[in-house]
Backbone of each chain as ProteinMPNN parsed JSONL, in Angstrom:
{"seq_chain_A": "MEGIELAGLLAQIQANTAIAVGLIFAAAALGTGIGFALLGGKFLEGAARQPELAGMLQVRMFIIAGLLDALSIIGVAFAALLLFANPLLGAVQGAIGG", "coords_chain_A": {"N_chain_A": [[43.97, 131.712, -89.894], [42.517, 128.622, -90.139], [42.664, 127.914, -87.19], [41.638, 129.785, -86.435], [38.498, 129.617, -86.875], [38.644, 126.792, -86.001], [38.613, 127.921, -82.792], [36.272, 128.796, -82.496], [34.154, 127.086, -83.152], [34.85, 125.593, -80.78], [34.02, 127.165, -79.092], [31.343, 127.699, -79.549], [30.532, 125.355, -79.234], [31.214, 124.826, -75.897], [29.501, 126.935, -75.376], [26.215, 126.321, -75.821], [26.77, 123.929, -74.841], [27.349, 124.969, -72.099], [24.144, 126.07, -71.771], [22.64, 124.139, -72.002], [23.309, 122.789, -69.668], [22.515, 124.21, -68.148], [19.664, 124.27, -68.577], [19.467, 121.886, -67.603], [19.789, 122.168, -65.252], [17.892, 123.762, -63.655], [15.419, 122.51, -64.251], [15.831, 120.402, -63.332], [15.62, 121.651, -61.024], [13.29, 122.694, -60.551], [11.646, 121.15, -61.611], [12.258, 118.992, -58.821], [11.234, 120.817, -56.649], [8.574, 121.223, -56.678], [7.953, 118.886, -56.666], [8.757, 117.859, -53.776], [7.389, 120.092, -52.539], [4.98, 119.477, -52.647], [4.673, 116.845, -51.766], [5.343, 116.944, -49.332], [3.478, 119.439, -48.662], [1.015, 117.558, -48.304], [1.216, 115.338, -46.859], [1.824, 117.146, -44.166], [-0.755, 117.811, -44.317], [-2.352, 114.693, -44.111], [-1.651, 114.505, -41.797], [-2.592, 116.03, -40.092], [-4.807, 115.437, -40.294], [-5.163, 112.318, -39.653], [-3.513, 112.107, -37.128], [-2.322, 109.73, -36.271], [-1.389, 108.304, -38.506], [0.658, 109.223, -38.999], [3.314, 108.572, -38.947], [3.365, 105.603, -40.828], [2.744, 107.821, -43.007], [5.003, 108.528, -43.402], [6.962, 106.952, -43.69], [5.995, 106.126, -46.304], [6.402, 108.632, -47.952], [9.017, 108.244, -47.735], [9.929, 106.916, -49.277], [8.881, 107.866, -51.537], [9.903, 110.054, -52.027], [12.417, 109.541, -52.445], [12.571, 108.091, -55.158], [11.805, 110.571, -56.46], [14.232, 112.292, -55.738], [16.52, 110.337, -57.295], [16.294, 110.286, -59.666], [16.382, 113.717, -60.76], [18.586, 113.788, -59.502], [20.524, 112.34, -60.903], [20.515, 113.731, -63.291], [21.499, 115.801, -62.509], [24.125, 114.208, -62.257], [25.101, 114.201, -65.093], [25.266, 116.909, -65.655], [27.191, 117.589, -64.249], [29.109, 116.114, -65.232], [29.221, 117.179, -68.022], [30.063, 119.868, -67.564], [32.767, 119.328, -66.185], [34.309, 117.589, -67.572], [33.514, 117.765, -70.382], [32.266, 115.504, -73.14], [31.768, 115.851, -75.746], [33.482, 117.659, -75.995], [35.796, 115.856, -77.319], [35.709, 115.017, -79.582], [36.512, 117.816, -81.36], [38.294, 118.399, -80.446], [40.465, 115.454, -80.611], [39.502, 116.23, -83.404], [41.53, 117.946, -84.096], [44.14, 117.025, -82.723], [44.825, 117.874, -80.168]], "CA_chain_A": [[42.402, 131.928, -90.339], [42.199, 127.465, -89.727], [43.014, 128.325, -85.739], [40.419, 130.732, -85.437], [38.061, 128.464, -86.804], [38.957, 125.613, -84.439], [38.513, 128.474, -81.55], [35.057, 129.483, -82.829], [33.54, 125.844, -82.899], [34.795, 125.056, -80.074], [33.19, 128.251, -78.206], [29.785, 127.568, -79.886], [30.006, 123.557, -78.537], [30.877, 125.449, -74.816], [28.333, 128.007, -75.153], [25.589, 125.744, -76.234], [26.698, 123.275, -73.391], [26.86, 126.135, -70.611], [22.877, 127.083, -72.009], [22.617, 122.427, -71.778], [23.86, 122.756, -68.555], [21.783, 125.257, -67.19], [18.498, 124.275, -68.458], [19.576, 120.565, -66.835], [20.046, 122.442, -63.515], [17.126, 124.648, -63.844], [14.694, 121.389, -64.826], [16.325, 119.629, -61.482], [15.348, 122.299, -59.628], [11.726, 122.966, -60.751], [10.753, 119.07, -60.937], [12.085, 118.419, -57.467], [10.746, 121.784, -55.788], [7.712, 120.673, -57.258], [7.893, 117.61, -56.278], [8.556, 117.857, -52.492], [6.325, 120.554, -51.753], [4.201, 118.567, -53.137], [4.723, 115.724, -50.788], [5.055, 117.823, -47.712], [2.261, 119.598, -47.851], [0.116, 116.131, -48.673], [2.115, 114.905, -45.839], [1.144, 118.002, -43.278], [-1.891, 117.362, -44.45], [-2.573, 113.893, -44.082], [-1.146, 114.075, -40.275], [-3.645, 116.883, -39.944], [-6.224, 114.721, -40.257], [-5.428, 111.674, -39.015], [-2.519, 112.132, -36.537], [-1.906, 108.735, -35.638], [-0.59, 107.618, -39.179], [1.899, 110.114, -39.586], [4.263, 107.56, -39.143], [3.402, 105.382, -41.88], [2.833, 108.41, -44.612], [6.458, 109.215, -42.943], [7.742, 106.114, -44.613], [5.935, 106.214, -47.891], [6.844, 109.65, -48.271], [10.467, 108.246, -47.694], [10.258, 105.871, -50.784], [8.227, 108.557, -52.9], [11.464, 111.417, -52.095], [13.598, 108.524, -52.846], [12.468, 108.372, -56.679], [11.865, 112.335, -56.815], [15.303, 112.722, -56.052], [16.964, 109.971, -57.691], [16.053, 111.057, -60.936], [16.968, 114.642, -60.213], [20.887, 113.66, -59.051], [21.287, 111.255, -61.997], [20.704, 114.611, -64.019], [22.502, 117.149, -62.158], [24.922, 113.993, -62.495], [25.377, 114.34, -65.989], [25.619, 118.149, -65.912], [28.694, 117.952, -63.626], [29.882, 115.609, -66.126], [29.583, 118.152, -69.282], [31.041, 120.647, -67.154], [34.203, 118.965, -65.9], [34.875, 116.713, -68.839], [32.992, 117.488, -71.739], [32.395, 114.379, -74.105], [31.445, 116.76, -77.264], [34.431, 119.052, -76.57], [36.825, 115.113, -77.414], [35.398, 114.939, -81.308], [37.032, 118.422, -81.866], [40.147, 118.242, -79.809], [40.821, 114.53, -81.16], [40.739, 116.463, -84.747], [43.162, 119.082, -84.081], [45.435, 117.153, -82.784], [45.034, 118.118, -79.021]], "C_chain_A": [[41.535, 130.108, -89.574], [41.879, 127.433, -87.824], [41.559, 129.244, -85.125], [38.715, 129.968, -85.944], [37.207, 127.593, -86.066], [37.938, 126.739, -83.344], [36.883, 128.706, -81.698], [34.108, 127.942, -82.324], [33.825, 125.43, -81.641], [34.326, 126.29, -78.437], [32.069, 127.916, -78.662], [29.574, 126.095, -78.631], [30.118, 124.156, -77.283], [29.742, 126.039, -74.341], [26.993, 127.106, -75.362], [25.942, 124.236, -74.546], [26.269, 124.081, -71.861], [24.952, 126.085, -70.855], [22.04, 125.188, -71.242], [22.338, 122.448, -69.859], [22.399, 123.317, -67.26], [20.173, 125.217, -67.254], [18.542, 122.459, -67.702], [19.43, 120.966, -65.665], [18.741, 122.617, -63.424], [15.128, 123.589, -64.201], [14.482, 120.249, -63.691], [15.673, 120.229, -60.868], [14.151, 122.504, -59.403], [11.5, 121.76, -60.434], [10.61, 118.791, -59.738], [11.715, 119.212, -56.549], [9.343, 121.421, -56.086], [7.054, 119.592, -56.302], [7.434, 117.377, -54.362], [7.283, 119.128, -51.425], [5.2, 119.678, -51.99], [3.374, 117.731, -51.69], [4.821, 116.315, -49.641], [4.03, 118.527, -47.578], [1.14, 118.704, -48.072], [0.352, 115.98, -47.132], [1.601, 115.8, -43.734], [-0.643, 117.77, -43.019], [-2.845, 116.233, -44.072], [-2.577, 113.422, -42.258], [-1.839, 115.095, -39.564], [-4.81, 116.183, -39.649], [-6.618, 113.531, -39.882], [-3.596, 111.512, -38.393], [-1.682, 110.966, -36.763], [-1.089, 107.478, -36.772], [0.103, 108.315, -39.732], [3.08, 109.394, -39.901], [4.485, 106.895, -40.524], [3.582, 106.295, -43.259], [4.596, 108.778, -44.479], [7.175, 108.287, -43.71], [6.967, 105.703, -46.007], [6.054, 107.382, -48.655], [8.597, 109.366, -48.267], [10.4, 107.746, -49.301], [10.409, 106.804, -52.069], [9.976, 109.583, -53.335], [12.769, 110.383, -52.939], [13.859, 108.749, -54.83], [12.12, 109.685, -57.147], [13.637, 112.894, -56.965], [16.395, 111.785, -56.979], [17.562, 110.528, -59.265], [16.703, 112.567, -61.832], [18.823, 114.925, -60.463], [21.008, 112.736, -60.586], [21.557, 112.946, -63.586], [21.266, 115.616, -64.046], [24.189, 116.404, -62.526], [26.094, 114.482, -63.541], [25.4, 115.46, -66.755], [26.787, 118.628, -65.095], [29.598, 117.429, -65.049], [30.173, 116.433, -68.081], [29.841, 119.53, -68.537], [32.259, 120.792, -66.805], [35.066, 117.885, -67.04], [33.719, 116.215, -69.389], [33.37, 116.801, -72.707], [32.653, 115.252, -75.394], [32.35, 117.275, -77.438], [35.817, 117.915, -77.325], [36.404, 114.696, -78.787], [35.993, 115.995, -81.94], [38.068, 118.506, -81.641], [41.116, 117.004, -80.938], [40.389, 115.38, -82.854], [41.335, 117.245, -84.831], [44.316, 118.602, -83.39], [45.667, 116.89, -81.24], [43.975, 118.47, -78.264]], "O_chain_A": [[40.53, 130.077, -88.863], [40.865, 126.91, -87.362], [40.879, 129.333, -84.103], [37.854, 129.915, -85.066], [36.037, 127.506, -85.691], [36.758, 126.479, -83.112], [36.328, 128.781, -80.602], [33.511, 127.85, -81.251], [32.908, 124.736, -81.2], [34.374, 126.11, -77.22], [31.435, 127.727, -77.624], [28.837, 125.924, -77.659], [28.943, 124.306, -76.947], [29.127, 125.824, -73.297], [26.411, 127.55, -74.372], [25.248, 123.944, -73.572], [25.409, 123.923, -70.995], [24.413, 126.063, -69.748], [21.216, 125.081, -70.334], [21.372, 122.162, -69.152], [21.791, 122.981, -66.244], [19.439, 125.794, -66.452], [17.472, 121.972, -67.334], [18.921, 120.179, -64.868], [18.16, 121.59, -63.073], [14.014, 124.103, -64.308], [13.534, 119.557, -63.32], [14.975, 119.66, -60.029], [13.734, 122.541, -58.246], [11.222, 121.299, -59.327], [9.543, 118.437, -59.237], [11.718, 118.704, -55.428], [8.918, 121.311, -54.936], [6.081, 119.528, -55.551], [6.399, 116.968, -53.835], [6.707, 119.075, -50.339], [4.601, 119.265, -50.997], [2.341, 117.834, -51.029], [3.996, 115.882, -48.836], [3.451, 118.459, -46.494], [0.076, 119.318, -47.992], [-0.376, 116.536, -46.309], [1.266, 115.285, -42.667], [-1.388, 117.638, -42.048], [-3.994, 116.523, -43.738], [-3.158, 112.516, -41.661], [-1.702, 115.076, -38.341], [-5.638, 116.453, -38.779], [-7.802, 113.25, -39.702], [-2.683, 110.975, -39.02], [-0.577, 111.027, -37.302], [-0.523, 106.426, -36.475], [0.299, 108.198, -40.941], [3.749, 109.55, -40.923], [5.366, 107.26, -41.303], [4.197, 105.944, -44.265], [5.264, 109.231, -45.408], [8.053, 108.743, -44.441], [7.524, 104.882, -46.736], [5.87, 107.341, -49.872], [9.363, 110.2, -48.748], [10.864, 108.338, -50.276], [11.196, 106.823, -53.016], [10.72, 109.706, -54.308], [13.667, 110.622, -53.747], [14.762, 109.251, -55.5], [12.165, 109.859, -58.365], [14.154, 113.576, -57.85], [17.263, 112.494, -57.487], [18.623, 110.934, -59.74], [17.23, 112.636, -62.943], [19.667, 115.607, -61.045], [22.103, 112.83, -61.139], [22.428, 113.061, -64.449], [21.579, 116.318, -65.008], [25.172, 117.063, -62.865], [27.237, 114.893, -63.342], [25.495, 115.471, -67.983], [27.286, 119.751, -65.175], [30.432, 118.061, -65.697], [31.02, 116.211, -68.947], [29.751, 120.449, -69.351], [32.916, 121.827, -66.915], [36.265, 117.614, -67.11], [33.092, 115.163, -69.26], [34.428, 117.03, -73.293], [33.749, 115.26, -75.954], [32.636, 117.609, -78.587], [36.772, 118.497, -77.841], [37.038, 113.688, -79.099], [36.249, 115.732, -83.115], [38.925, 118.69, -82.506], [42.016, 117.296, -81.726], [41.217, 114.996, -83.68], [41.885, 117.377, -85.924], [45.34, 119.278, -83.292], [46.433, 116.0, -80.868], [44.128, 118.733, -77.072]]}, "seq_chain_B": "MYEQEFAKTVAWLLRIQAILAALSGLAFAMIGGMAWAIAALIGGAIGVFLTVLTAIRIGLALGQDPKLMVRSFYRAMALKFVLAVILFVIVAQWFAGYFVPVVSGYAATAVAYWLAMRKMAFLPLTTSETE", "coords_chain_B": {"N_chain_B": [[5.392, 101.809, -33.162], [5.579, 102.234, -35.701], [7.923, 102.384, -36.302], [8.933, 100.037, -36.568], [8.383, 99.096, -39.03], [9.441, 101.294, -40.289], [11.913, 100.685, -40.3], [12.247, 97.805, -41.283], [11.185, 98.309, -44.036], [13.233, 99.805, -45.074], [15.374, 98.209, -44.265], [15.084, 96.539, -46.203], [14.658, 97.754, -48.584], [17.49, 99.136, -48.586], [18.665, 95.99, -49.106], [17.772, 95.002, -51.578], [18.598, 97.069, -53.261], [21.097, 96.585, -53.087], [21.084, 93.836, -54.251], [20.634, 94.684, -56.487], [22.756, 96.463, -57.494], [25.356, 94.633, -57.508], [24.054, 93.444, -59.756], [24.255, 94.979, -62.12], [26.948, 95.711, -61.46], [27.935, 93.583, -62.575], [27.221, 92.53, -64.81], [28.546, 95.4, -66.311], [30.866, 94.238, -66.143], [30.704, 91.771, -67.418], [30.63, 93.786, -70.334], [32.695, 95.357, -70.395], [34.667, 94.638, -68.748], [36.624, 94.368, -65.756], [37.167, 97.135, -64.418], [35.337, 98.517, -65.583], [33.183, 96.815, -64.197], [33.646, 97.442, -61.312], [33.323, 99.975, -61.313], [30.767, 100.043, -61.434], [30.033, 99.238, -59.573], [30.568, 101.176, -57.495], [29.434, 103.3, -58.126], [26.646, 101.827, -57.332], [27.064, 101.47, -54.674], [27.163, 104.783, -54.396], [24.882, 105.36, -54.093], [23.291, 103.485, -51.981], [24.812, 104.467, -50.08], [23.361, 106.87, -49.916], [21.002, 105.852, -49.678], [21.107, 104.679, -46.565], [22.072, 107.119, -45.053], [20.341, 109.085, -45.286], [17.546, 107.619, -44.481], [18.774, 107.282, -41.759], [18.544, 110.033, -40.643], [16.285, 110.257, -41.411], [14.911, 108.272, -39.643], [14.844, 109.311, -37.465], [13.326, 110.834, -36.36], [11.547, 109.764, -36.665], [7.84, 109.587, -35.194], [7.603, 111.825, -33.882], [6.36, 115.725, -33.705], [4.843, 116.393, -36.248], [5.245, 118.325, -37.651], [8.037, 118.613, -37.187], [8.761, 116.301, -38.132], [8.349, 116.662, -40.602], [10.378, 118.662, -41.89], [12.522, 116.921, -40.41], [12.395, 116.067, -42.567], [13.343, 117.394, -44.45], [15.902, 118.025, -43.902], [17.022, 116.118, -44.141], [16.614, 115.094, -47.374], [17.996, 117.516, -48.408], [20.627, 116.974, -47.531], [21.066, 114.467, -48.773], [21.017, 115.41, -51.5], [22.971, 117.429, -51.634], [25.17, 115.661, -50.801], [25.093, 113.974, -52.858], [26.073, 115.12, -55.539], [28.224, 116.378, -54.739], [29.704, 113.675, -54.538], [29.568, 112.905, -57.595], [30.28, 115.431, -58.701], [32.878, 114.806, -57.914], [33.466, 112.289, -59.457], [33.045, 113.366, -62.456], [35.219, 114.691, -62.441], [37.413, 113.795, -61.806], [37.566, 110.986, -62.556], [36.304, 110.993, -65.237], [36.63, 108.593, -67.477], [34.782, 106.454, -66.098], [32.367, 107.213, -66.138], [30.016, 106.521, -67.351], [29.364, 103.896, -66.368], [29.863, 104.32, -63.451], [27.079, 105.876, -63.02], [25.023, 104.326, -64.277], [24.865, 102.058, -62.138], [24.674, 104.053, -60.184], [21.749, 104.846, -61.098], [20.778, 102.011, -60.612], [20.563, 101.603, -58.378], [18.859, 103.031, -57.95], [16.154, 102.367, -59.362], [15.286, 100.814, -57.645], [13.728, 101.676, -55.411], [11.319, 102.365, -57.333], [10.488, 99.554, -57.113], [9.557, 99.576, -54.497], [7.762, 100.882, -54.024], [5.968, 99.785, -55.745], [5.892, 97.634, -53.927], [4.563, 98.64, -51.568], [2.233, 99.338, -53.259], [0.272, 96.593, -51.863], [0.546, 97.089, -49.836], [-1.603, 96.822, -46.275], [-4.85, 98.807, -46.383], [-5.038, 102.501, -45.144], [-6.49, 103.244, -41.819], [-8.958, 103.85, -41.691], [-10.026, 103.821, -44.15], [-9.416, 100.128, -43.529], [-11.766, 99.979, -41.564]], "CA_chain_B": [[5.231, 100.954, -34.004], [5.883, 102.787, -37.294], [9.475, 102.458, -36.129], [9.66, 98.539, -36.657], [7.788, 99.491, -39.932], [10.444, 101.974, -41.522], [12.773, 99.849, -40.093], [12.009, 96.945, -41.918], [11.303, 99.057, -45.467], [14.521, 100.52, -45.241], [16.007, 96.974, -44.415], [14.213, 95.678, -47.814], [15.231, 98.687, -50.013], [18.739, 98.482, -49.092], [18.833, 94.936, -49.617], [17.056, 95.416, -53.01], [20.009, 97.979, -53.805], [22.404, 95.578, -52.873], [21.275, 92.825, -55.122], [21.073, 95.388, -58.536], [23.906, 97.252, -57.504], [25.791, 93.91, -57.905], [23.796, 93.084, -60.857], [24.828, 96.433, -62.237], [28.329, 95.438, -61.663], [28.254, 91.77, -63.141], [26.415, 93.333, -66.367], [29.257, 95.82, -66.987], [32.386, 93.393, -66.184], [30.876, 91.078, -68.944], [30.791, 94.603, -71.537], [34.146, 96.038, -70.167], [35.908, 94.147, -67.864], [36.736, 94.538, -64.309], [37.459, 98.292, -64.033], [33.843, 99.116, -65.509], [32.282, 96.252, -63.183], [34.132, 98.241, -60.164], [33.153, 101.459, -61.241], [28.954, 100.209, -61.506], [29.737, 98.652, -58.013], [31.259, 102.314, -56.278], [28.107, 104.252, -58.304], [25.658, 101.723, -56.682], [27.916, 102.064, -53.101], [27.007, 105.997, -53.373], [22.832, 105.125, -53.718], [22.64, 102.531, -51.037], [25.179, 105.027, -49.035], [23.107, 107.465, -49.425], [19.743, 105.792, -48.92], [21.283, 104.568, -45.488], [22.293, 108.609, -44.23], [18.505, 109.551, -45.545], [16.574, 106.69, -43.273], [19.069, 107.295, -40.47], [18.271, 110.957, -40.145], [14.445, 110.32, -41.126], [14.163, 107.725, -38.942], [15.167, 109.592, -35.913], [12.183, 112.03, -36.052], [9.589, 109.571, -36.518], [7.068, 109.682, -33.634], [7.472, 113.731, -33.607], [5.85, 116.037, -34.248], [4.869, 116.284, -37.817], [6.546, 120.012, -38.573], [9.32, 118.103, -36.882], [9.125, 115.269, -38.832], [8.92, 117.462, -41.939], [11.438, 119.727, -41.719], [13.995, 116.394, -40.512], [12.826, 115.159, -43.884], [13.658, 118.621, -45.536], [17.188, 118.663, -44.081], [17.878, 114.975, -44.656], [16.866, 114.938, -48.534], [18.641, 118.511, -48.842], [21.907, 116.767, -47.391], [21.292, 113.517, -49.519], [21.41, 115.451, -52.438], [24.61, 118.076, -51.836], [26.337, 114.968, -50.804], [25.484, 113.278, -54.43], [26.264, 116.272, -56.101], [29.57, 116.472, -54.774], [30.188, 112.563, -55.306], [29.454, 112.673, -58.953], [31.485, 116.239, -59.132], [34.767, 113.695, -58.162], [33.234, 111.227, -60.069], [32.906, 113.441, -63.491], [36.219, 115.602, -62.054], [38.458, 112.672, -61.958], [37.288, 109.42, -63.168], [35.469, 110.932, -65.883], [36.166, 107.91, -68.37], [33.978, 105.569, -66.1], [31.323, 107.758, -65.633], [28.883, 106.007, -67.399], [29.26, 102.576, -64.981], [29.049, 104.962, -62.52], [25.761, 106.127, -63.123], [24.432, 103.827, -64.592], [25.387, 101.628, -60.638], [23.676, 104.479, -58.914], [20.756, 104.22, -61.569], [20.114, 100.904, -60.924], [19.411, 101.049, -57.178], [16.975, 104.096, -57.853], [14.942, 100.813, -59.385], [14.961, 99.646, -55.615], [12.367, 102.455, -54.909], [10.301, 101.827, -57.626], [10.142, 97.921, -56.374], [9.428, 99.563, -53.349], [6.315, 101.485, -54.43], [5.161, 98.652, -56.191], [5.917, 96.438, -52.826], [3.766, 99.387, -50.698], [0.971, 98.909, -53.065], [0.048, 95.299, -51.702], [0.021, 96.958, -47.739], [-2.895, 97.495, -46.368], [-5.125, 100.456, -46.122], [-5.479, 103.212, -43.688], [-7.17, 103.036, -40.882], [-10.548, 104.477, -42.147], [-10.664, 102.445, -45.005], [-10.225, 99.617, -43.092], [-12.788, 100.012, -40.698]], "C_chain_B": [[5.357, 100.824, -35.768], [7.455, 102.579, -37.598], [10.35, 101.026, -37.007], [9.209, 98.766, -38.704], [9.088, 100.077, -41.209], [11.511, 100.865, -41.668], [13.206, 98.894, -41.277], [11.676, 97.47, -43.792], [12.59, 98.728, -45.974], [15.568, 98.845, -45.402], [15.949, 96.579, -46.262], [14.831, 96.438, -48.655], [16.724, 98.271, -50.278], [19.204, 96.594, -49.48], [18.704, 94.041, -51.211], [18.44, 95.979, -53.769], [20.904, 97.194, -53.946], [22.457, 95.1, -54.518], [21.515, 93.718, -56.566], [21.716, 96.279, -58.165], [25.43, 96.174, -58.491], [25.363, 93.5, -59.194], [24.286, 94.312, -62.651], [26.595, 95.577, -62.952], [28.645, 93.743, -62.659], [27.999, 92.24, -64.831], [28.008, 94.479, -67.043], [31.003, 95.261, -66.83], [31.989, 92.232, -67.079], [31.652, 92.311, -70.394], [31.478, 95.167, -71.358], [35.593, 95.667, -69.476], [35.84, 94.932, -66.31], [36.677, 96.08, -63.727], [36.097, 98.81, -63.723], [32.882, 98.453, -64.14], [32.534, 97.575, -60.872], [33.458, 99.552, -59.604], [31.392, 101.44, -61.199], [28.745, 100.231, -59.859], [29.987, 100.0, -56.725], [29.926, 102.817, -56.669], [26.617, 103.229, -57.62], [25.888, 101.101, -54.763], [27.203, 103.281, -53.281], [25.379, 105.757, -53.397], [22.739, 104.495, -52.414], [23.586, 103.528, -50.057], [24.532, 106.456, -48.889], [21.488, 107.622, -49.248], [19.802, 105.433, -47.408], [20.672, 106.545, -44.611], [21.166, 109.696, -44.551], [18.034, 108.769, -44.255], [17.283, 107.081, -41.948], [18.185, 108.707, -39.996], [16.765, 110.926, -40.569], [13.764, 109.574, -40.016], [14.023, 107.54, -37.188], [14.255, 110.809, -35.8], [11.174, 111.266, -36.232], [8.927, 108.933, -35.346], [6.97, 111.105, -33.311], [7.017, 114.092, -33.745], [5.748, 116.256, -35.732], [5.582, 117.492, -38.436], [7.831, 119.194, -37.94], [9.834, 116.827, -38.008], [9.55, 115.731, -40.299], [9.875, 118.033, -42.06], [12.73, 118.691, -41.931], [14.148, 116.107, -41.954], [13.707, 116.13, -44.762], [15.036, 118.131, -45.653], [17.741, 117.009, -44.529], [17.833, 114.876, -46.209], [18.231, 116.15, -48.942], [20.03, 118.016, -48.892], [22.231, 115.248, -47.941], [22.02, 114.469, -51.023], [22.975, 117.045, -53.026], [25.695, 116.69, -52.029], [26.898, 114.089, -52.499], [26.216, 114.432, -54.849], [27.981, 116.482, -56.049], [30.252, 114.84, -55.214], [30.124, 112.642, -56.763], [30.273, 114.325, -59.665], [32.362, 115.368, -59.26], [35.062, 112.997, -59.028], [34.061, 111.955, -61.901], [34.284, 113.965, -63.491], [37.586, 114.588, -62.992], [38.708, 111.61, -62.826], [36.207, 109.416, -64.235], [35.541, 109.557, -66.879], [35.164, 106.655, -68.148], [32.651, 105.99, -65.361], [30.147, 107.148, -65.983], [28.345, 104.455, -66.31], [29.073, 103.033, -63.83], [27.603, 105.372, -62.404], [24.982, 105.726, -63.165], [24.485, 102.271, -63.748], [24.102, 102.293, -60.138], [22.087, 104.433, -59.897], [19.844, 103.323, -61.069], [19.989, 100.576, -59.551], [18.614, 101.921, -56.669], [16.258, 103.078, -57.914], [14.529, 100.619, -58.27], [13.673, 100.182, -55.347], [11.357, 102.368, -55.545], [9.418, 100.275, -57.059], [9.456, 98.254, -55.26], [7.968, 99.945, -52.933], [5.634, 100.229, -55.105], [4.549, 97.474, -54.493], [4.154, 97.701, -52.045], [2.258, 99.367, -51.05], [0.125, 97.642, -52.67], [-0.377, 95.994, -50.365], [-1.013, 97.766, -47.848], [-3.242, 99.147, -46.45], [-4.598, 101.158, -45.348], [-6.47, 102.737, -42.645], [-8.769, 103.222, -40.967], [-10.588, 103.725, -42.586], [-10.629, 101.147, -44.425], [-11.334, 99.366, -41.777], [-14.106, 100.091, -40.754]], "O_chain_B": [[5.284, 99.938, -36.62], [8.047, 102.594, -38.677], [11.415, 100.871, -37.604], [10.087, 98.443, -39.503], [9.473, 99.655, -42.299], [11.897, 100.301, -42.692], [14.167, 99.062, -42.028], [12.096, 96.722, -44.674], [13.003, 97.91, -46.797], [16.247, 98.495, -46.368], [16.79, 96.442, -47.15], [15.564, 95.927, -49.502], [17.238, 97.637, -51.199], [20.169, 96.303, -50.187], [19.22, 93.041, -51.711], [19.114, 95.408, -54.627], [21.534, 97.114, -55.001], [23.135, 95.456, -55.482], [22.333, 93.486, -57.457], [21.208, 97.33, -58.557], [26.141, 96.504, -59.44], [26.288, 93.139, -59.922], [24.499, 94.105, -63.845], [27.079, 95.181, -64.012], [29.623, 93.21, -63.184], [28.786, 92.15, -65.774], [28.434, 94.256, -68.177], [32.019, 95.78, -67.292], [32.945, 91.625, -67.562], [32.609, 92.07, -71.129], [31.403, 96.092, -72.166], [36.771, 96.023, -69.522], [35.113, 95.857, -65.946], [36.164, 96.25, -62.621], [35.616, 99.26, -62.683], [32.174, 99.084, -63.355], [31.887, 98.037, -59.932], [33.174, 100.03, -58.506], [30.737, 102.463, -60.998], [27.922, 100.791, -59.135], [29.728, 99.924, -55.524], [29.108, 102.862, -55.75], [25.575, 103.854, -57.425], [25.114, 100.549, -53.981], [26.338, 103.339, -52.407], [24.774, 106.141, -52.396], [21.983, 105.083, -51.64], [23.105, 103.464, -48.926], [24.929, 107.218, -48.006], [20.815, 108.603, -48.931], [18.795, 105.728, -46.764], [19.67, 106.973, -44.038], [21.131, 110.862, -44.158], [18.143, 109.257, -43.131], [16.544, 107.235, -40.976], [17.293, 108.611, -39.152], [16.028, 111.687, -39.943], [12.672, 109.824, -39.503], [13.637, 106.756, -36.321], [14.592, 111.742, -35.072], [10.021, 111.671, -36.08], [9.352, 107.986, -34.686], [6.198, 111.475, -32.426], [6.201, 113.348, -34.289], [6.807, 116.269, -36.359], [6.286, 117.559, -39.443], [8.813, 119.399, -38.654], [10.939, 116.581, -38.492], [10.537, 115.426, -40.969], [10.459, 117.328, -42.882], [13.629, 118.851, -42.756], [15.197, 115.939, -42.578], [14.562, 115.777, -45.574], [15.558, 117.831, -46.727], [18.77, 116.826, -45.179], [18.934, 114.573, -46.668], [19.222, 115.823, -49.595], [20.747, 118.316, -49.847], [23.329, 114.739, -47.718], [23.148, 114.295, -51.485], [23.541, 117.392, -54.062], [26.595, 116.539, -52.856], [27.96, 113.777, -53.037], [27.243, 114.574, -54.186], [28.756, 116.676, -56.986], [31.145, 114.754, -56.058], [31.211, 112.199, -57.134], [30.726, 114.395, -60.807], [32.765, 115.004, -60.365], [36.177, 112.805, -59.514], [35.051, 111.488, -62.464], [34.813, 113.781, -64.588], [38.236, 114.623, -64.037], [39.657, 111.359, -63.569], [35.399, 108.5, -64.397], [34.398, 109.249, -67.215], [34.715, 105.95, -69.051], [32.055, 105.452, -64.428], [29.221, 107.124, -65.172], [27.277, 104.186, -65.76], [28.297, 102.473, -63.055], [27.052, 104.993, -61.371], [23.998, 106.1, -62.528], [24.215, 101.281, -64.428], [23.027, 101.79, -59.811], [21.18, 103.895, -59.261], [18.625, 103.471, -60.986], [19.446, 99.513, -59.251], [17.936, 101.933, -55.642], [15.673, 102.658, -56.915], [13.39, 100.252, -57.979], [12.678, 99.5, -55.102], [10.305, 102.275, -54.913], [8.248, 100.048, -56.753], [8.682, 97.394, -54.839], [7.259, 99.568, -51.999], [4.541, 99.892, -54.65], [3.506, 96.912, -54.159], [2.969, 97.383, -52.143], [1.311, 99.367, -50.265], [-0.945, 97.647, -53.278], [-1.41, 95.656, -49.787], [-1.394, 98.669, -48.592], [-2.558, 100.168, -46.526], [-3.647, 100.706, -44.71], [-7.194, 101.764, -42.857], [-9.586, 102.661, -40.238], [-11.026, 102.696, -42.072], [-11.715, 100.59, -44.585], [-11.415, 98.268, -41.227], [-14.768, 100.098, -39.716]]}, "name": "protein", "num_of_chains": 2, "seq": "MEGIELAGLLAQIQANTAIAVGLIFAAAALGTGIGFALLGGKFLEGAARQPELAGMLQVRMFIIAGLLDALSIIGVAFAALLLFANPLLGAVQGAIGGMYEQEFAKTVAWLLRIQAILAALSGLAFAMIGGMAWAIAALIGGAIGVFLTVLTAIRIGLALGQDPKLMVRSFYRAMALKFVLAVILFVIVAQWFAGYFVPVVSGYAATAVAYWLAMRKMAFLPLTTSETE"}
């Protein structure tokens, strides 16, 4: 009986982790998708208006894109941790001795 | 002309990223010892490597047609994202015990972009505004 309860607990943690990972991926994809779409659109708009500034805009776009990417990469990195070495399972596994 | 500005900006960015990675390595050396310091430095190295790769790919498209510039920009960013995911999956899979210093080292290099943005705010305005 105790084994079934523990298995249920582990399953519950894994299920919630899967939901959390899905939310992280969705938020990262949505955020970067909207951000990059705005960035690319505004760049093309600016380049069409003043073509001589396209180079300068590209330099600035590179820096802003670095920021935009960094946060989603950190989110995805934590999602990878939850998927491959879930630290939340450690407490339960430690309690049952395995 | 903008190639030079781009090269200067990237060189500055890489310098700051290296300094921040070294600082995070130092901080983790004091917190958790040598292994954590190396892990933080590896995280910083991931950040620097991804910046170099993206900068090279974007820099090669500078001065071309804006459509091509945007295309190469998106390709560079996609490559950066995929490589970052692969590298962090490797860290999570085989070096999970060192995950926090690695991610912290990477996050430290991301701070350089904030500083670059701050620096950008003091650069000269566009030609239409200065005329």
